[in-house]
N, C-alpha and C positions, 0 to 999 in steps of 0.2 A: 593397622592404624585404626584408632577408634573412629566411630561414625562422626562425620563433621556436619555442622549445622549452618544453614544459610537462611538469611532473611531476604525476601524479595519484596520490594515496595512497588506496587502497581500490578494489576492483573490484566493489562492490555497485552498485545501480542509480544512486545519485548519482554515483559515479565514472564509471560507463559513460556516463551522460548527458552529463557534461562532456567525456569523451573524444570522443564522437560530435560534439559541437558544436565543439570545438577543431579536430578534424581537418577538419571541413567548412569552417573558416575558414583552412585552410592551415598550421596549427600541426603540428609534430612532437610526439608525445605518448608518454611512458613511464608506464605504469600499474604500480604496485607494490602487490601484494596479499600479506598475511602468510600466507595459507593457499594450498594447492595449487589450490583453487577457492573461490569466495565461499561463506561459510558463515553469514552473519549474517541479519538480518531480511529481506533481499532475496529469500532463498529459503525463508523460513518464513512465508509469508502466503497469502492466498486467490488471488492473481493477478488481483485485481479492479482494473480501470482504471475509476474510480468517480466520474465527474463529478457525479452526483446528490448526493453527499455534500458538495460544495463550495458555499459561498455565492456568490451571483451577483456577478460582477465579476472582479477580477484572478485569484483562484484558480480560478474556473470556466473562465475563458479559458485559463489555464495548463493545466488538466486537459484541455481540448479539444485544445490543441496537442499535449500528451503522447499523447492518444489517436491523433491523426493519425500521430505518429512511431512509436508501438507497432505500428500496422498496417503502416507502411512497413518497419519493422525485421523484422517477422514474415515479410515477403516476402523481404527480402534475406538474413536469417540462417536462414530455414527452420524457424521454430517455430510451434506452434499458437497462433492468435489467433482468437477468435470474437466477432462483433458480436451479442451476446446481448440487450442491453437488460436490464432488471431489474424484478422485482416486489417491492413492499413490501405485504404482505398485511394486511388489517384484519379483526379479529374482534369488535370492539365498535363501538358507535355513535360513541364519542369518537375512536377510531382512524380511523374513516371520516370524521369531521369534519375531522381533521388532513389526511387525503388530499385532501379537497375544497378546503380552504383553501389548501394548497400548490399544487394544480393551478390554482386561480384566480389565485394570485399569480404563477405562472410563465408564464401565457399570453403568447405573443409573445416570450418570453425563452429558453425551452428546452423540450424535449419534456416533457410531463406530462399523462397522461390518467387519468381514473377508469374502472376496468374493473369490470364485473359479475362475479359468480362464474362465470358461463357463459363469459365472455371469458377469464378466467384459465385455466379448464380447457382451453380450446382451444389455449393455448400451453404449459401445464405439467401433465403427468400427475402431477407430484410434489406439487402443492399440496393440502393437506387442505381439502376443501370443506365439511365439516361445521361449521356456525356461521360460515362465511365471509360477510362483508358485502360485500366487494369488495376492490379493490387499487389502488395507484398503479402505473402502468406508465410507464417512461421508456425511451428508445431509445438513449441515448448509450453505455451501458456495454459494455465489452469484457472478455473473460476470456482470460488466458494461464495457462500453467502456470509459476509462477515458477522452479521448479527447472530446467526446460528453457530457459525464455526468457532467464534471466540467463546461463547457460553458453553458449548459442548466440549471444547478442549479443556476449559477449566474444570468442568464436571468430571471429565475423564481423569485428569491429573490428580484430582482430589481423591480418587479411589486408589491411587498407587501407594505402596508402602512408604511411610516417612514424609508424605506430603500433606500439609494442612493449609486451608485457606481461612483467613479472618476477613470477613466482609463488613463493610460499613464502619471502618475505623481509619481515620486519617493520621498518618505518622507526621508529626510536626516538629520532631526534634530527634537528633541522633547524637549520642555521646559515647565515644569509644566503640564498643561492639554491641551497643544496646540502642534499640529504636523505641521511642516513646509516643504514645497516643493518650493524652490525658493522664489518668492514673495507671494505665496499663503499660507494660513494656515487654519487649522480647529481645533476647540476646542470642548471638550466633558467632561463629568463627568468621563469617563474611557477611556483609550487607550489600545488596545491589539495589540502587535507586533507579527505578524505571518510571519516571514521573511524567513523561510525555511533555505536553505544553505547559505544565505547571512549573515555571521557573522561580516562583515566588516563595514557596514554602520551605524547601530544603536546598541549602547551598546556593542562595540567590546571588552571592558575590561571584561564585564560579560561573554561573550562566552570564552574568553581566560582563565578565572578562573574556568569555568564549566567543568564537565566530559563529554565533547561532542566533536565529530569530524565529518568528512564528509565521505560519502561513494559514490563512483562512480560505476555505473552499466552500462553494455552494453547490448542492446536489439535489436531485429529485429521484423519486421512484415512481414508475408508472404501474398501473394495476396489472394483475395477472392477465396474460393474454388469453383470448378465448380459444376453446377447443384444443388446449394443450399445444398451441402454435409456438414453435421455437425459432429464434433468429439465427441459430447456428453459432459460429464463433463470435466473440465480441468484435465490434466494429469501431474503427477510428478513421479519421481522414487526415489530410495533409498537415493541419496545425500540430498534430501529435509528433510529426517528424522534428519540428524545431523545439519540442518540449523535452525530449529524452536524449540523454547523453549517448545512448547506443547508436544513434544515427549520425553522429559527428564524423564518422568515417566517410560519408558521402561528400565529395568535393563540391557538389552543387547546392549543398544545404544553406550556405550563407546567402547565395543568390535567392533561394526560395524564401528565406527569412525577410529579406528586403522587399520582396514582392508582397508578402503578407502584411508587412508594416504599412505599406501604401494602401493595400486593398481592404484590410480589416483593422483599422486603427483602434476601434472600440474593443474588439476582441483582444487585441494585443494589450491594450491598457488594463484590462481586467484579468489578464493571464488566462484567457479562455482557450482550452483545446478540448474538443468534444469527443466523448467515447460513450459506448453503451455495452452493458453486460446483462446477462439474464441468469436469475437464480433457479433453483431446482423446481420451484412451484410456478415459474413462468413470469414473475415480476421482472421489470426492466429497471436497472439502475443507470441513471444518466447524469452527466456533468462534464467538466467542472470548471470553476474559476480559481484564480490564485491571487490573493492579496497578501503582501508581506509587511511585517512590522510588529512592534510590541504594543501598539494601540489599535486593535482591530475592533470594528463596530460589532456589537452584539446583534445588530439588526440586519436582516438579509434584504438585498435589493431586488425588487421584482424585475427590473430591466435586465439585470444580469441573467436571471433565469430565462427571460424571454430570448436573450441573445443565444443562450445555450440551445434552447429549443429550436430557434430559427435555423441555426447552423446545422443542427442534427438532422433537420428535415431535408437538407440538401444532399445527404448521403444515406439516410436510413428511412425505412417505411415500416410501420407497425399496424397491427389490426386494431389496437385500442390505445389512444394517446392520453387517456385520462390520467391525471396525476393523483397518486395515492398519498404521497407525503413529500415534503421539502424540508431541508435542514442545512445547517453548515457544520463543518468540522474544523478543528484547529490542530495543526501538528507542528513540531519543531523542525527547523530546516537549517542546515549549515550554510553559511554565506561564503565559505572559502573553497567550495567545491568538494569537500569531504563527504563521504556517504554515511558516516556514523560519528558519534561522539562517545568515546569510551575513555573515562578519566578515573584514575586511581586517586581518590582523595587522601587516603592514608592506609595504614596496614589492614584496616577492616572494610572500608567503604569504597565501592566502585560505582560510578554513575554511568549508565548505558542509555544513550539517547541519540537524537539527531539523525534518524534514518530518513527524514524527509517524507516525501510521498511514496516511498518504496518500503514501508514498514511490513506490509503483507508479503512482499517479494523477498526481503532480505533477513527478516528477524530470526527465523529458525536456524538459518545458517550462521548468523552472527552470534546467537546465543551459544551455539556449540563451540565456536571459535574462542569466545570469552572464557568459557569453562575449561577448555583445553589448556589455556594459558595459566590456570591457577597453579 
């Protein structure tokens, strides 16, 4: 069969995952990115490859395949990736009950252990131990620095035979098997549109009719910690239990949700659940909030960042709390419970989108699945 040609629109993690999978199957690939480098949600997140958040079954298996590929790519592309595992800390009896229920439900399916406060301290000098009842410990989680990992992955893919990147060109029209950007155009056997939260440029009617919206999150990064001090695994607290589908196997989860709704109404209003991860050079990424809708303010709210910091201080302690940078990201999110939006527009064009806040966790696996179905 003659070499087939694909056009991938967007050099975020979804576009990169498709590019990797297509090239591995012998396709020639041209990736077209509107910015000189990727600037969207793919570089504005924790860098958490987070199988623990995924429900058992298809999405957990996809997350584990993505984890495998992230570790492989970190070696090939030369970026930081650490097999950290993760802690979900529990400070109330009810939180501890959820930890125990989840651990019991996951026996024989994936790693999940109940840790004592002493065991937590042995792995994390950053965990606040006052009032700590225990924690959920899971082993699968991996941390990368998204700013480094996305750029280095693109750089690596660009060295592979048959892969070309076109930077700084926005595709604003597709006709048949041809993508257009001003007076330039590119043709291929297949076109993949990986446009993230840009619903307006290509196929706007498709997005208007789909069960999809946008989510804005606010995040911060703290300075490099002194003397190469490390926090150990990324840390979360109880609010993360009610955020991720993976914990829905715990019977006490709804009771916990009701407690939080009364105890933390402002945090619930802004969709805040607080986490921290550390990159290879020691900086700490913290967040985040979740606002949903198609009319999201371009202005960040200082009180949201303050709520994130205040709650973080209830379960984490650092050497240096100075903020190096603050930002917001916007990602697409399915409203019907789906974990992805893969839509075949016609014989040439497929839209791949809607991974929600799990883009880093699911993209490499999803890209492989989409290409396998060609």
